[in-house]
Structures are given as C-alpha cells and as structure tokens.
C-alpha positions, 0 to 999 in steps of 0.5 A, a space after each residue: 757589727 760583722 763585716 758583711 753587715 757593715 758592707 751592706 750598711 755602707 752600700 745602702 748609704 751609698 745608694 742614697 747619695 745624690 751628691 756627685 762630689 761625695 760619689 767622686 770622693 768615694 771613687 777616689 778613696 777606692 781607687 787609692 786603695 788599689 783594688 781592681 777586678 781580674 777578668 774572672 771577677 775576683 777582687 785583687 790588690 794592685 800587686 795581685 793584679 800586676 802579678 796576674 798580668 805578668 803571669 799572662 804575659 809570660 804565658 803568652 811568650 811561651 806559646 804561639 797564641 790562639 787564632 780566632 778559629 781556635 777561640 771559636 772552637 773553645 767557646 762553642 766546643 766544636 
C-alpha cells in the first residue's frame, strides 16, 4: 500500500472512532512526533517550527515593523 492510500485508510478509521480515550491517545501520539503547522499551512517538524520562529524574530529585529495602516494597505492593496 502506498503512503497516500495508507493515510486515507487511517483517516477513515479515525473518523469512525467514537471513543474519546482512543482519540486522546492518537492526539498524544501525534503531539509526541512534534509536527506543527506553519502559518502558511505547511507541516513542520518541531525543529523546523523553531527555525521558522527564529527567522521571524530576526526579521522583526531588523525592521521597524508594520503599522495597522501598513497592513490594511497590503491586504486591500490600496
């Protein structure tokens, strides 16, 4: 079975689970693996996430930041 089929099989099995204890165990297992999502939706390892945060912090130290008005202009392209 390829990884995509395996993933879908697991997803379908999880969707059928009614026991909250089993869901908590699955959640704990996934949390132990250390995978998180970036703000862009990419799956990152814990180390990748820490690197992304460090990069953001360095970038914020090098600039004066954005005002609310700057962000509105970027979002609405005014």
